[in-house]
Each structure stands twice: as structure tokens, then as C-alpha cells.
N, C-alpha and C positions, 0 to 999 in steps of 0.2 A: 548288310547295312553297317555292320560294325567296322569294316575296313574303310568305309567311306568317311566315318566319323574320325577315326585316327588319321586318315589322309588329310582332312579338312583342318584338324587340330595341329598337324605338323606343318601345314602351309601356313597357318596363321602365326605359329610360333616362329617359323622361319622368317616371315615378314617382319615380326617384331624385333627379332635378333638382328636382322639386317638394318632396321632403322636405329637400333641402339648403337650398332658398329658405326654407322655413319655419323650419329651424334658424338660418339666418343673419339673421333678422329682428330688429329692435330691439324689445325689450319695454319699455313705459312703465308706470310704477306711480304711481298717485295715490290720495289719499282720495277716496272716492265722493262725499261730502257734507261741507261745512264750514258751521258757523253762526257768525256773527260779530255783534258790536254795532255798530250805527249809529255812525259817526264814529271808529271804532277802526281800527287797521292789521291786516291778516291776511296771514300767509305761506301761500301756495298751494304745497305741497310736491309736487315731481314728481321721481322718480328713474328711472334706466333701466338696463337691462343689454343687452349687444351681444355677439355671438360674435366681433367683430373688436376690436382695441385701440382706444382713443379716437383719433380721427385729427384732423388739423389742420383738416379740412373738416367737422367736426361742426357741425351747425346745430340750433337749437332755435326752434320757433315756438309762441308763446302766442296763442290767439284766444279771442273771447268771443261767446256767443250769448245775447242778452237773453232774459228770460222771454217777452216778447211775440213772440218768433220772428222779429224783423226780421233783417236781414242781419248776417252774422258781422262782427266787428270786430277789427282786429289790436291786440294788447295789447303784445306784446314780441317782440324777435327777437335771437337770439345767433348769431354766426358769427366765431369768433376773439375776439370781444370783445361785451359787451352793447350793444344798441341800443334806447333808450327810444323810444316812439312820438312823432313830431314834432307830431301833431294827435290830436284825438279825445278821448273821455271819460277816457281814462287818461294823457293828457299830464300830466307832472309828478306823476304819482300812482302810478308803478310803478318798483321798482328790483329789480335782480338780486340774488338771495341764494342762488345755486347755487355749487357747486365741481365743475368738470368732472372733476378727478382722482378725485373720490369719487362720480362718476355722478349728481350732484345738479344738477338744472337748475330750482330752485324760484325764485319771485319773491315779492315783498311788494307788496300794493295798500294804499295809504295812504288815510286818511279815507274809509273806506267809506260809501256812500250806498244808500239802497233802490233806486235805479235800477241798482245794481250786481248785483241778483239775477239769476241766470242760470247758465249753464254755460260754464266755461273749459275750453279743450282745450290739452293740451301734446303736441307732436309733436317727435320727435327723429329725425334722420337722421345716421347715423355711417358714412360711406364705408367700404367698400363696402356696408354694410347700409343700404340706402335705403328698404326697406319695413319695416313694423312696425305695432305697435299705436299708437293715439292715446289718451292718458290724458284722462279727463273728471273735472272736479271741479265739482259743483253748489254754488254759493255761495248762501246765504241770509243776508241782512242783516235783523237783527231791532232793534226799538227798545230792548229790555232783555232780559237774560237771563231765561230762563223758570225758575220755581221748581221745580226737580226734586225727585224723590222722595229723592235723597240729601241735598239741602239741607234738606228737611223733617225726615228722620231726624236730621240733625246738630242742628238746632234743638230737636227734641224731646228728645233725649239731653242736650243742654246745658241745656234748661229743667229737666228732671227732676234733673240733678245739683245744679243751683243750689237747687231746692226741697228736696232732701234735706239740703243743708248748712244751709239755714236751719232746717228742722225739728230737725235734730241739735243746732244751736246753741241753739234755743229750749229743748229738753229739758234740755241741760246747764245753762243759766242758771236754769231752774226748779228743778232739783235743787240747785244751789248755794245759792239763795234759801232753799229749805225747810231745808237743813241748817243755815244761818246762823240761821234763825228758831228751829229746834229747839234749837240751841247756846245761844241767848239765853234761852229758856225754862228749859233746864236750869241756866244760870248764876243766873237770878232765883230758881228753886226752892232752889238751893244757898245763896244769900246770905239767903234768908228762914229758913232753918234755922239 
């Protein structure tokens, strides 16, 4: 009977430790997809929450997986201070735009190119919370902004408004001319009498 008691206690303790581990994990939050225009700059937002206070050992890793699924590439690293990549496609094209006190570990990618299409991952480790989710942002670099339904609606409403102003102005001008012509005829009729 004693073996079963120990086994039951170990199972209960294991379940409690697992629950504590899950509660102590760092949660990372990102936008799932971002669309940006070729040649522009884009902020990749990444925030986190942790059950522990922000520690001096907090580290942030940004990595990139191109669309062609070649190897992951390092993009940015933070440990007490930001470290830009010394080599690679993002050398001199990425800057830190986060604020650790606000749980923000965002970066800015400069001068976007079509080769930047892919998935960026943001991973935060905040000792003792060393496990947690990894945030993913899929970046799509397009040649120009697509003409969305909202843009179409705005153009349609604007065009209709301009057309209404033109029609109302034309009606007012026509009425004034008719009134002046009628007034002239009445004056001419009065002078003939």
C-alpha cells in the first residue's frame, strides 16, 4: 500500500509542478501578419508578459525564416542592451524600438525588399521564466498598396459629393440667370408702357 501512496503523491506533485511551470512561462504577443510597401520601413511589434519581474538577465532574440524555407537567420539580439547583427541581410537595416520597462521588445526593419518576405520570430527569456511562447510575424513586402474596399468607398463618396456640389451650383446659376432675364423682360415691358 505504501508504494501506491508514494506514486499518488508523486503524480499530484508532478501535476502541480507542471501547472506552476505553465503559469511561470513568458507569453509573447505579436501581430500575426504585416503588409508593407517595398522600400519603406516597418516596425515589427513584439510585447511580452511574465509572471516574474523584468530581470537584468532578460534576453530577446529576433530571427528570420525566408519564404523559401532556407535556414533561419539571426536578425537582432538584446541582453542589457541592443545588439545589431554584424553580418547578413539585416546588417545596418534593423534598429531597436522597444522599451523593456513597458514589456515592449519591438524592432524596425529599414528599406524593405521583396527578399524580406517571410516569418520573423520574437523570443523572450526573463529569468527565472526561461520557457514560453515564441511570437511570429509574417511579413509581406508588396510593390504598392492594394486598393482596398475602404479606399474605393472613400473615392466613391468623395466623387459623389463633388458631383452634387457641381449640380447644385449649376442649378443655382441657371435660376439666377432666368431670374435676371425675367427681370429684364419686366423692365423692358414697363418702359414700353
